[in-house]
LUMBA-949414 format. One record per residue: residue number from 1; z, y negated, x of N, C-alpha, C, O in turn; residue in one letter. Coordinates in nm, 3 decimals, always signed. Each point is the difference from the previous one (the first is absolute). Layout:
BEGIN
LUMDO pos    n.pz    n.py    n.px   ca.pz   ca.py   ca.px    c.pz    c.py    c.px    o.pz    o.py    o.px code
LUMDO NUM       Z       Y       X       Z       Y       X       Z       Y       X       Z       Y       X    A
...
! end
This chain:
BEGIN
LUMDO pos    n.pz    n.py    n.px   ca.pz   ca.py   ca.px    c.pz    c.py    c.px    o.pz    o.py    o.px code
LUMDO   1  +0.895  -2.216  -0.639  -0.056  -0.067  +0.115  +0.061  +0.057  +0.128  +0.121  +0.022  +0.008    M
LUMDO   2  -0.203  +0.003  +0.090  +0.047  +0.059  +0.125  +0.037  -0.109  +0.101  -0.043  -0.114  -0.010    T
LUMDO   3  +0.125  +0.155  +0.105  +0.036  -0.091  +0.109  -0.120  -0.020  +0.091  -0.083  +0.090  +0.015    D
LUMDO   4  +0.073  -0.207  +0.047  -0.110  -0.023  +0.094  +0.010  +0.096  +0.119  +0.109  +0.040  +0.040    P
LUMDO   5  -0.225  -0.003  +0.016  +0.000  +0.086  +0.119  +0.039  -0.082  +0.123  +0.061  +0.054  +0.093    I
LUMDO   6  -0.095  -0.183  -0.091  +0.035  -0.089  +0.112  +0.078  -0.119  -0.055  -0.042  -0.064  -0.097    V
LUMDO   7  +0.155  +0.036  +0.160  +0.079  -0.119  -0.032  +0.024  -0.077  +0.129  +0.060  +0.052  +0.095    C
LUMDO   8  -0.106  -0.175  -0.091  +0.021  -0.088  +0.114  +0.074  -0.122  -0.055  -0.049  -0.068  -0.090    I
LUMDO   9  +0.167  +0.041  +0.146  +0.084  -0.107  -0.052  +0.045  -0.094  +0.111  +0.071  +0.042  +0.092    T
LUMDO  10  -0.111  -0.168  -0.101  +0.043  -0.105  +0.092  -0.017  +0.038  +0.148  +0.091  -0.021  +0.080    N
LUMDO  11  -0.205  +0.078  -0.046  -0.024  +0.047  +0.136  -0.051  -0.113  +0.088  -0.089  -0.076  -0.037    V
LUMDO  12  +0.150  +0.069  +0.155  -0.041  -0.097  +0.102  -0.019  +0.074  +0.132  +0.063  +0.102  +0.026    K
LUMDO  13  -0.152  -0.158  +0.057  -0.015  +0.046  +0.138  -0.008  -0.124  +0.087  -0.086  -0.086  -0.019    K
LUMDO  14  +0.175  +0.079  +0.115  +0.007  -0.114  +0.091  -0.017  +0.051  +0.143  +0.070  +0.092  +0.042    I
LUMDO  15  -0.162  -0.153  +0.031  -0.017  +0.026  +0.143  +0.041  -0.128  +0.073  -0.069  -0.101  -0.006    Y
LUMDO  16  +0.182  +0.107  +0.074  +0.051  -0.121  +0.067  +0.034  -0.103  -0.105  +0.088  +0.021  -0.083    G
LUMDO  17  -0.158  -0.133  +0.086  +0.023  -0.106  -0.099  -0.109  -0.003  -0.107  +0.005  -0.084  -0.090    K
LUMDO  18  -0.102  +0.174  +0.101  -0.113  +0.000  -0.094  +0.022  +0.103  -0.111  +0.016  +0.119  +0.025    K
LUMDO  19  -0.015  -0.168  -0.147  +0.013  +0.086  -0.118  -0.141  +0.040  -0.043  -0.075  -0.084  -0.051    E
LUMDO  20  +0.037  +0.213  +0.072  -0.137  +0.043  -0.029  -0.014  +0.062  -0.139  -0.109  +0.001  -0.057    V
LUMDO  21  +0.218  +0.051  +0.003  +0.003  +0.045  -0.140  +0.116  -0.075  -0.064  +0.114  +0.007  +0.046    V
LUMDO  22  -0.146  -0.080  -0.153  +0.096  -0.095  -0.056  +0.045  +0.041  -0.140  -0.066  -0.032  -0.099    K
LUMDO  23  +0.178  +0.100  +0.090  +0.066  +0.025  -0.127  -0.093  +0.061  -0.106  -0.015  -0.055  -0.109    N
LUMDO  24  -0.046  +0.168  +0.142  -0.094  +0.068  -0.090  +0.077  +0.094  -0.093  +0.088  +0.075  +0.045    I
LUMDO  25  -0.121  -0.080  -0.173  +0.053  +0.094  -0.099  -0.115  +0.048  -0.087  -0.080  -0.081  -0.049    S
LUMDO  26  +0.071  +0.212  +0.030  -0.102  +0.057  -0.089  +0.034  +0.145  -0.030  +0.068  +0.067  +0.077    L
LUMDO  27  -0.117  -0.021  -0.191  +0.010  +0.141  -0.039  -0.142  +0.052  -0.020  -0.088  -0.071  -0.048    D
LUMDO  28  +0.069  +0.197  +0.085  -0.129  +0.067  -0.021  +0.029  +0.126  -0.080  +0.081  +0.083  +0.040    I
LUMDO  29  -0.149  -0.070  -0.153  +0.021  +0.116  -0.088  -0.081  +0.121  +0.045  -0.103  -0.014  +0.067    D
LUMDO  30  +0.150  +0.131  -0.104  -0.071  +0.125  +0.026  -0.142  -0.011  -0.056  -0.018  -0.042  -0.114    Q
LUMDO  31  -0.082  +0.079  +0.193  -0.139  -0.001  -0.044  -0.068  -0.135  +0.011  -0.121  -0.010  -0.021    G
LUMDO  32  +0.196  -0.093  +0.054  -0.057  -0.134  +0.011  -0.072  -0.016  +0.134  +0.045  +0.050  +0.103    E
LUMDO  33  -0.156  -0.121  -0.106  -0.070  -0.037  +0.123  +0.039  -0.144  +0.028  -0.018  -0.089  -0.083    I
LUMDO  34  +0.071  +0.067  +0.202  +0.053  -0.130  +0.036  -0.060  -0.041  +0.133  -0.006  +0.081  +0.093    F
LUMDO  35  -0.039  -0.205  -0.082  -0.059  -0.049  +0.124  +0.073  -0.125  +0.046  +0.038  -0.084  -0.081    A
LUMDO  36  -0.021  +0.074  +0.213  +0.052  -0.121  +0.061  -0.118  -0.081  +0.050  -0.079  +0.049  +0.081    L
LUMDO  37  +0.066  -0.170  -0.128  -0.109  -0.086  +0.041  +0.056  -0.123  +0.070  +0.104  -0.054  -0.040    L
LUMDO  38  -0.173  +0.010  +0.143  +0.042  -0.120  +0.070  -0.077  -0.014  +0.130  -0.070  +0.092  +0.043    G
LUMDO  39  +0.083  -0.207  +0.018  -0.071  -0.026  +0.125  +0.063  +0.076  +0.116  +0.110  +0.055  -0.012    H
LUMDO  40  -0.180  -0.052  +0.124  +0.054  +0.063  +0.120  +0.132  -0.069  +0.037  +0.010  -0.123  -0.002    N
LUMDO  41  +0.089  +0.204  +0.034  +0.130  -0.055  +0.039  +0.091  -0.032  -0.117  +0.106  -0.058  +0.019    G
LUMDO  42  -0.145  +0.095  -0.141  +0.080  -0.030  -0.119  +0.120  +0.094  -0.014  +0.091  -0.028  -0.079    A
LUMDO  43  -0.089  +0.138  +0.153  +0.113  +0.093  -0.007  -0.027  +0.128  -0.076  +0.092  +0.078  -0.025    G
LUMDO  44  -0.218  -0.055  -0.012  -0.035  +0.121  -0.078  +0.034  +0.128  +0.078  +0.071  +0.086  -0.051    K
LUMDO  45  -0.121  -0.075  +0.173  +0.025  +0.120  +0.080  +0.148  +0.013  +0.037  +0.053  +0.110  +0.009    S
LUMDO  46  +0.013  -0.224  +0.011  +0.145  +0.004  +0.029  +0.076  +0.058  -0.118  +0.089  +0.082  +0.018    T
LUMDO  47  -0.124  -0.126  -0.140  +0.065  +0.054  -0.120  -0.027  +0.150  -0.012  +0.091  +0.076  -0.033    L
LUMDO  48  -0.213  -0.034  +0.059  -0.034  +0.143  -0.006  +0.081  +0.078  +0.104  +0.049  +0.109  -0.030    I
LUMDO  49  -0.035  -0.163  +0.149  +0.077  +0.069  +0.105  +0.148  +0.009  -0.037  +0.066  +0.098  +0.034    K
LUMDO  50  -0.014  -0.198  -0.103  +0.139  +0.010  -0.047  +0.010  +0.103  -0.112  +0.097  +0.076  -0.005    M
LUMDO  51  -0.196  -0.072  -0.084  -0.002  +0.097  -0.109  -0.004  +0.143  +0.053  +0.060  +0.090  -0.059    L
LUMDO  52  -0.131  -0.069  +0.169  -0.010  +0.135  +0.057  +0.113  +0.033  +0.097  +0.009  +0.112  +0.049    T
LUMDO  53  +0.078  -0.209  -0.022  +0.110  +0.024  +0.091  -0.038  -0.010  +0.147  +0.079  +0.035  +0.087    G
LUMDO  54  -0.200  -0.083  -0.059  -0.043  -0.013  +0.140  +0.071  -0.116  +0.070  +0.023  +0.005  +0.121    L
LUMDO  55  +0.011  -0.108  -0.197  +0.081  -0.108  +0.054  +0.113  -0.031  -0.098  -0.012  +0.026  -0.120    I
LUMDO  56  +0.120  -0.080  +0.172  +0.117  -0.032  -0.081  -0.016  -0.137  -0.065  -0.046  -0.095  +0.064    Q
LUMDO  57  +0.084  +0.085  -0.188  +0.002  -0.130  -0.068  +0.118  -0.081  +0.053  +0.099  +0.056  +0.046    K
LUMDO  58  -0.111  -0.187  -0.052  +0.111  -0.087  +0.042  +0.107  -0.006  -0.110  +0.119  -0.005  +0.028    S
LUMDO  59  -0.165  +0.005  -0.153  +0.093  +0.003  -0.113  -0.075  +0.047  -0.124  -0.123  +0.006  -0.002    S
LUMDO  60  +0.200  +0.027  -0.102  -0.059  +0.046  -0.125  +0.008  +0.151  -0.015  +0.058  +0.069  +0.083    G
LUMDO  61  -0.117  -0.020  -0.191  +0.003  +0.142  -0.033  -0.141  +0.051  -0.025  -0.082  -0.068  -0.063    Q
LUMDO  62  +0.052  +0.190  +0.112  -0.126  +0.068  -0.029  +0.034  +0.144  -0.034  +0.073  +0.067  +0.073    I
LUMDO  63  -0.126  -0.020  -0.186  +0.019  +0.141  -0.035  -0.128  +0.058  -0.056  -0.081  -0.070  -0.062    S
LUMDO  64  +0.064  +0.201  +0.085  -0.111  +0.076  -0.054  +0.060  +0.116  -0.078  +0.077  +0.080  +0.056    I
LUMDO  65  -0.111  -0.070  -0.182  +0.057  +0.103  -0.088  +0.153  -0.001  +0.006  +0.064  +0.105  -0.003    N
LUMDO  66  -0.006  -0.224  +0.011  +0.146  -0.015  +0.002  +0.066  +0.029  +0.133  +0.122  -0.007  +0.011    G
LUMDO  67  -0.201  +0.038  +0.091  +0.055  +0.031  +0.133  -0.018  -0.121  +0.090  -0.111  -0.051  +0.017    I
LUMDO  68  +0.222  +0.004  +0.042  -0.004  -0.116  +0.089  -0.088  +0.030  +0.121  +0.014  +0.104  +0.064    D
LUMDO  69  -0.105  -0.198  -0.033  -0.088  +0.015  +0.115  +0.066  -0.064  +0.121  +0.038  -0.117  -0.004    V
LUMDO  70  -0.024  +0.193  +0.107  +0.053  -0.049  +0.127  -0.071  +0.077  +0.110  -0.050  +0.110  -0.024    A
LUMDO  71  +0.045  -0.165  +0.145  -0.064  +0.075  +0.108  +0.063  +0.139  +0.015  +0.122  +0.016  -0.006    P
LUMDO  72  -0.207  +0.082  +0.026  +0.039  +0.139  +0.023  +0.068  +0.065  -0.120  +0.068  +0.102  +0.015    F
LUMDO  73  -0.086  -0.158  -0.135  +0.057  +0.057  -0.121  -0.096  +0.106  -0.053  -0.097  -0.031  -0.068    Q
LUMDO  74  +0.126  +0.157  +0.099  -0.091  +0.110  -0.033  -0.024  +0.014  -0.150  -0.113  +0.023  -0.042    K
LUMDO  75  +0.218  -0.037  -0.039  -0.017  +0.015  -0.146  -0.098  -0.102  -0.056  -0.080  +0.034  -0.087    N
LUMDO  76  +0.086  -0.157  +0.135  -0.093  -0.103  -0.047  -0.141  +0.030  +0.047  -0.095  -0.019  -0.076    A
LUMDO  77  +0.079  +0.064  +0.199  -0.134  +0.027  +0.055  -0.070  +0.114  -0.072  -0.123  +0.008  +0.003    K
LUMDO  78  +0.198  +0.080  -0.067  -0.061  +0.110  -0.076  -0.058  -0.048  -0.133  -0.067  +0.077  -0.069    Q
LUMDO  79  +0.090  -0.202  +0.034  -0.046  -0.054  -0.128  -0.139  -0.062  +0.007  -0.057  -0.034  -0.104    Q
LUMDO  80  +0.000  +0.018  +0.226  -0.127  -0.069  +0.012  -0.085  +0.055  +0.113  +0.048  +0.069  +0.090    F
LUMDO  81  -0.177  -0.102  -0.097  -0.094  +0.021  +0.109  -0.050  -0.137  +0.041  -0.009  -0.091  -0.083    S
LUMDO  82  -0.024  +0.077  +0.211  -0.034  -0.132  +0.053  -0.127  +0.008  +0.083  -0.014  +0.085  +0.088    Y
LUMDO  83  -0.079  -0.175  -0.118  -0.119  -0.017  +0.081  +0.011  -0.136  +0.068  -0.012  -0.103  -0.065    L
LUMDO  84  +0.036  +0.103  +0.197  +0.012  -0.128  +0.070  -0.134  -0.070  +0.013  -0.105  +0.060  -0.022    P
LUMDO  85  +0.110  -0.186  +0.058  -0.121  -0.080  +0.017  -0.089  +0.061  +0.108  -0.122  +0.005  -0.014    E
LUMDO  86  +0.183  +0.040  +0.122  -0.074  +0.063  +0.110  +0.055  +0.140  +0.019  +0.120  +0.019  +0.023    I
LUMDO  87  -0.207  +0.079  -0.032  +0.039  +0.140  +0.009  -0.018  +0.049  +0.143  -0.110  -0.006  +0.055    M
LUMDO  88  +0.216  +0.054  +0.006  -0.007  +0.058  +0.135  -0.003  +0.152  -0.012  +0.092  +0.060  -0.056    A
LUMDO  89  -0.197  +0.000  +0.107  -0.019  +0.145  -0.010  -0.025  +0.060  +0.138  -0.032  -0.072  +0.094    L
LUMDO  90  +0.047  +0.202  -0.084  -0.032  +0.071  +0.124  -0.151  +0.022  +0.004  -0.052  +0.077  -0.081    Y
LUMDO  91  -0.020  -0.143  +0.173  -0.146  +0.003  -0.003  -0.062  +0.137  +0.028  -0.115  +0.024  -0.037    P
LUMDO  92  +0.188  +0.064  +0.102  -0.058  +0.130  +0.035  +0.021  +0.107  -0.107  -0.046  +0.113  +0.015    H
LUMDO  93  +0.117  -0.149  -0.123  +0.017  +0.093  -0.111  -0.112  -0.020  -0.101  -0.050  -0.111  -0.017    L
LUMDO  94  +0.009  +0.218  -0.048  -0.098  -0.011  -0.108  +0.069  -0.056  -0.125  +0.122  -0.012  -0.004    T
LUMDO  95  -0.201  -0.022  -0.096  +0.056  -0.049  -0.126  +0.093  +0.104  -0.059  +0.110  -0.033  -0.045    A
LUMDO  96  -0.152  +0.158  +0.044  +0.082  +0.109  -0.056  +0.129  +0.019  +0.081  +0.107  +0.019  -0.057    K
LUMDO  97  -0.118  -0.024  +0.189  +0.119  +0.014  +0.086  +0.095  -0.117  -0.020  +0.122  +0.017  +0.001    E
LUMDO  98  -0.177  -0.135  -0.020  +0.083  -0.119  -0.023  +0.079  +0.016  -0.129  +0.121  -0.024  -0.002    T
LUMDO  99  -0.188  +0.063  -0.105  +0.070  +0.020  -0.127  +0.103  +0.111  +0.011  +0.110  -0.010  -0.054    L
LUMDO 100  -0.146  +0.117  +0.125  +0.093  +0.112  +0.016  +0.125  -0.045  +0.076  +0.111  +0.040  -0.034    H
LUMDO 101  -0.130  -0.122  +0.137  +0.113  -0.053  +0.077  +0.096  -0.075  -0.091  +0.121  +0.024  +0.002    F
LUMDO 102  -0.174  -0.117  -0.082  +0.085  -0.078  -0.089  +0.059  +0.085  -0.112  +0.114  -0.023  -0.042    F
LUMDO 103  -0.188  +0.120  -0.007  +0.052  +0.090  -0.103  +0.116  +0.084  +0.054  +0.101  +0.019  -0.068    A
LUMDO 104  -0.116  +0.031  +0.190  +0.107  +0.079  +0.061  +0.128  -0.082  +0.016  +0.110  +0.051  -0.022    E
LUMDO 105  -0.124  -0.176  +0.061  +0.117  -0.088  +0.017  +0.079  -0.015  -0.129  +0.121  -0.020  +0.002    L
LUMDO 106  -0.191  +0.031  -0.115  +0.063  -0.024  -0.130  +0.013  +0.126  -0.085  +0.036  -0.008  -0.117    Q
LUMDO 107  -0.065  +0.124  +0.175  +0.006  +0.128  -0.074  -0.086  -0.002  -0.126  +0.044  +0.040  -0.107    N
LUMDO 108  -0.166  -0.088  +0.122  -0.094  -0.011  -0.112  -0.094  +0.120  +0.003  -0.046  +0.038  +0.108    I
LUMDO 109  +0.017  +0.024  -0.222  -0.090  +0.116  -0.003  -0.139  -0.032  +0.054  -0.053  -0.110  -0.020    P
LUMDO 110  -0.005  +0.206  +0.090  -0.132  -0.020  +0.062  -0.109  -0.029  -0.103  -0.097  -0.068  +0.032    E
LUMDO 111  +0.113  +0.117  -0.155  -0.102  -0.023  -0.103  -0.019  -0.149  -0.027  -0.109  -0.042  -0.038    K
LUMDO 112  +0.213  -0.038  +0.058  -0.012  -0.145  -0.021  -0.097  -0.063  +0.100  -0.063  -0.101  -0.031    N
LUMDO 113  +0.051  +0.159  +0.150  -0.086  -0.056  +0.105  -0.145  -0.005  -0.046  -0.064  -0.106  +0.009    E
LUMDO 114  +0.011  +0.217  -0.057  -0.139  +0.003  -0.044  -0.022  -0.088  -0.123  -0.104  -0.064  -0.014    D
LUMDO 115  +0.204  +0.060  -0.073  -0.009  -0.082  -0.121  -0.014  -0.149  +0.035  -0.084  -0.068  -0.057    E
LUMDO 116  +0.166  +0.019  +0.149  -0.008  -0.143  +0.033  -0.123  -0.033  +0.082  -0.054  -0.110  -0.010    V
LUMDO 117  +0.007  +0.204  +0.093  -0.126  -0.022  +0.072  -0.115  -0.017  -0.099  -0.089  -0.083  +0.020    L
LUMDO 118  +0.091  +0.160  -0.126  -0.102  -0.011  -0.105  +0.010  -0.136  -0.070  -0.101  -0.067  -0.022    E
LUMDO 119  +0.222  +0.026  -0.011  +0.021  -0.127  -0.071  -0.056  -0.118  +0.080  -0.061  -0.090  -0.056    I
LUMDO 120  +0.082  +0.092  +0.189  -0.044  -0.113  +0.083  -0.140  +0.020  +0.058  -0.045  -0.080  +0.081    V
LUMDO 121  -0.023  +0.187  -0.123  -0.139  +0.022  +0.040  -0.019  +0.039  +0.145  -0.102  -0.032  +0.060    G
LUMDO 122  +0.201  +0.102  -0.003  -0.011  +0.041  +0.141  -0.006  +0.151  +0.020  +0.017  +0.049  +0.111    L
LUMDO 123  -0.040  +0.025  -0.218  -0.008  +0.147  +0.012  -0.106  +0.044  +0.100  +0.021  +0.095  +0.076    S
LUMDO 124  -0.134  -0.163  -0.076  -0.108  +0.037  +0.091  +0.029  -0.037  +0.145  -0.072  +0.041  +0.091    D
LUMDO 125  +0.178  -0.118  -0.069  +0.036  -0.046  +0.134  +0.133  +0.059  +0.048  +0.057  -0.047  +0.098    Y
LUMDO 126  -0.008  +0.150  -0.167  +0.133  +0.052  +0.031  +0.011  +0.057  +0.141  +0.110  +0.007  +0.055    K
LUMDO 127  -0.222  +0.035  +0.005  +0.003  +0.055  +0.136  -0.042  -0.101  +0.107  -0.014  +0.035  +0.117    N
LUMDO 128  -0.005  -0.160  -0.159  -0.036  -0.106  +0.094  +0.128  -0.068  +0.051  +0.096  -0.017  -0.076    Q
LUMDO 129  -0.094  -0.019  +0.203  +0.117  -0.068  +0.059  +0.012  -0.140  -0.059  -0.098  -0.073  -0.013    K
LUMDO 130  +0.221  +0.037  -0.022  +0.022  -0.130  -0.062  -0.026  -0.115  +0.098  -0.024  -0.113  -0.043    V
LUMDO 131  +0.027  +0.141  +0.172  -0.033  -0.102  +0.099  -0.145  -0.043  -0.008  -0.036  -0.107  +0.050    G
LUMDO 132  -0.049  +0.190  -0.112  -0.142  -0.032  -0.017  -0.028  -0.067  -0.135  -0.114  -0.035  -0.029    D
LUMDO 133  +0.217  +0.017  -0.052  -0.018  -0.059  -0.132  -0.024  -0.151  +0.008  +0.048  -0.067  +0.092    F
LUMDO 134  -0.123  +0.016  -0.188  -0.015  -0.145  -0.017  +0.132  -0.056  -0.053  +0.089  +0.076  -0.037    S
LUMDO 135  -0.078  -0.208  +0.034  +0.121  -0.063  -0.053  +0.023  +0.041  -0.145  +0.113  +0.028  -0.041    K
LUMDO 136  -0.220  -0.026  -0.037  +0.013  +0.038  -0.140  +0.044  +0.145  -0.018  +0.081  +0.030  -0.087    G
LUMDO 137  -0.135  +0.060  +0.169  +0.040  +0.141  -0.007  +0.146  +0.016  +0.044  +0.073  +0.082  -0.056    M
LUMDO 138  -0.032  -0.159  +0.155  +0.140  +0.004  +0.045  +0.091  -0.048  -0.111  +0.107  +0.057  -0.022    T
LUMDO 139  -0.148  -0.161  -0.049  +0.079  -0.049  -0.113  +0.009  +0.107  -0.108  +0.106  +0.017  -0.061    Q
LUMDO 140  -0.215  +0.055  +0.037  +0.001  +0.105  -0.102  +0.088  +0.117  +0.040  +0.066  +0.059  -0.086    R
LUMDO 141  -0.062  -0.023  +0.214  +0.090  +0.109  +0.042  +0.145  -0.046  -0.012  +0.089  +0.079  -0.033    I
LUMDO 142  -0.066  -0.207  +0.058  +0.135  -0.055  -0.021  +0.040  +0.007  -0.146  +0.115  +0.033  -0.032    G
LUMDO 143  -0.208  -0.063  -0.056  +0.027  +0.011  -0.143  +0.027  +0.145  -0.038  +0.088  +0.028  -0.082    F
LUMDO 144  -0.162  +0.065  +0.140  +0.022  +0.143  -0.026  +0.142  +0.040  +0.043  +0.068  +0.074  -0.071    A
LUMDO 145  -0.024  -0.123  +0.185  +0.136  +0.029  +0.047  +0.103  -0.053  -0.099  +0.099  +0.067  -0.029    I
LUMDO 146  -0.123  -0.188  -0.023  +0.093  -0.059  -0.097  +0.002  +0.079  -0.132  +0.103  +0.006  -0.067    A
LUMDO 147  -0.215  +0.056  +0.032  -0.007  +0.078  -0.124  +0.061  +0.139  +0.012  +0.034  +0.062  -0.100    L
LUMDO 148  -0.021  -0.012  +0.222  +0.047  +0.138  +0.022  +0.127  +0.038  -0.077  +0.000  +0.101  -0.070    L
LUMDO 149  +0.107  -0.178  +0.079  +0.125  +0.045  -0.064  +0.008  -0.022  -0.150  +0.096  +0.044  -0.063    P
LUMDO 150  -0.195  -0.111  +0.004  +0.001  -0.027  -0.145  +0.129  -0.071  -0.040  +0.067  +0.039  -0.096    K
LUMDO 151  -0.033  -0.142  +0.170  +0.122  -0.078  -0.022  -0.007  -0.080  -0.129  -0.109  -0.030  -0.049    S
LUMDO 152  +0.224  -0.004  -0.007  +0.000  -0.081  -0.123  -0.048  -0.143  +0.023  -0.034  -0.069  -0.096    P
LUMDO 153  +0.032  +0.023  +0.223  -0.040  -0.137  +0.030  -0.090  -0.001  +0.123  +0.032  +0.059  +0.103    L
LUMDO 154  -0.146  -0.127  -0.115  -0.089  -0.023  +0.114  +0.012  -0.145  +0.042  -0.016  -0.090  -0.083    L
LUMDO 155  +0.044  +0.067  +0.210  +0.009  -0.135  +0.055  -0.116  -0.014  +0.098  -0.006  +0.071  +0.100    I
LUMDO 156  -0.084  -0.162  -0.130  -0.124  -0.014  +0.077  -0.011  -0.142  +0.054  +0.003  -0.097  -0.077    L
LUMDO 157  -0.017  +0.084  +0.208  -0.013  -0.131  +0.064  -0.145  -0.017  +0.043  -0.047  +0.068  +0.091    D
LUMDO 158  -0.025  -0.160  -0.155  -0.142  -0.025  +0.027  -0.083  +0.128  -0.013  -0.073  +0.035  +0.093    E
LUMDO 159  +0.083  +0.036  -0.206  -0.060  +0.132  -0.011  -0.152  +0.006  +0.005  -0.057  +0.103  +0.039    P
LUMDO 160  -0.010  -0.210  -0.077  -0.147  +0.006  +0.000  -0.061  -0.064  +0.124  -0.122  -0.014  +0.009    T
LUMDO 161  +0.205  -0.025  +0.086  -0.049  -0.058  +0.125  -0.089  +0.100  +0.073  +0.042  +0.112  +0.029    S
LUMDO 162  -0.164  -0.153  +0.001  -0.092  +0.087  +0.073  -0.083  +0.093  -0.087  -0.089  +0.068  +0.050    G
LUMDO 163  +0.118  -0.064  -0.180  -0.077  +0.087  -0.088  -0.129  -0.069  -0.043  -0.002  -0.121  -0.025    L
LUMDO 164  -0.105  +0.198  +0.015  -0.123  -0.056  -0.054  +0.018  -0.019  -0.151  +0.094  +0.055  -0.058    D
LUMDO 165  -0.183  -0.131  -0.008  +0.018  -0.029  -0.143  +0.014  +0.126  -0.087  +0.080  +0.001  -0.093    P
LUMDO 166  -0.157  +0.103  +0.122  +0.009  +0.123  -0.080  +0.140  +0.059  +0.007  +0.059  +0.032  -0.104    F
LUMDO 167  -0.004  -0.018  +0.226  +0.133  +0.062  +0.014  +0.111  -0.092  -0.045  +0.106  +0.048  -0.042    W
LUMDO 168  -0.126  -0.179  +0.048  +0.100  -0.093  -0.054  +0.013  +0.022  -0.151  +0.110  -0.001  -0.054    A
LUMDO 169  -0.224  +0.020  -0.014  +0.001  +0.026  -0.144  +0.062  +0.138  -0.030  +0.081  +0.013  -0.091    I
LUMDO 170  -0.121  +0.089  +0.168  +0.055  +0.134  -0.019  +0.151  +0.002  +0.019  +0.073  +0.063  -0.076    Q
LUMDO 171  -0.028  -0.134  +0.178  +0.142  -0.007  +0.032  +0.078  -0.054  -0.120  +0.107  +0.052  -0.032    F
LUMDO 172  -0.159  -0.154  -0.032  +0.069  -0.061  -0.114  +0.005  +0.094  -0.120  +0.087  -0.014  -0.085    K
LUMDO 173  -0.179  +0.110  +0.078  -0.001  +0.097  -0.110  +0.109  +0.105  +0.015  +0.049  +0.054  -0.099    K
LUMDO 174  -0.010  -0.024  +0.223  +0.101  +0.102  +0.027  +0.134  -0.051  -0.047  +0.101  +0.070  +0.012    V
! end
């Protein structure tokens, strides 16, 4: 039996006097698909932001592949790719230029760019500026960016938001 890829133990997040994440513990195994479900304000995105090191936990432990997650912890960040709920992109770059920008930041081979554009169905739009994309197309380019490094863990926050039914189904197949 292998060790879990994600270990979250007794994690809390407190803002002032409000406890927004309350003593969460869970393990996620390699290859497992795991979803956080709950109402708005339940702490799902906060937990994801702590998992990615974007915000500091108030207490508890979080590790990915045995590496402690903390803000600016480069070793932990190399273990995952992250698609945020809202993707901010440079509107004057084309889809191909956008992927190339993110690939260059991570020293990823250029061949991965065309491969992920194909996966998300944007090959025919690679020369179109992302500022002209619909919300669904923007979400798909964000997913392509998350797929670029072929990380052992994908962390997706509201991944099907803005996708039409066809692409929501396709997304789940990937």
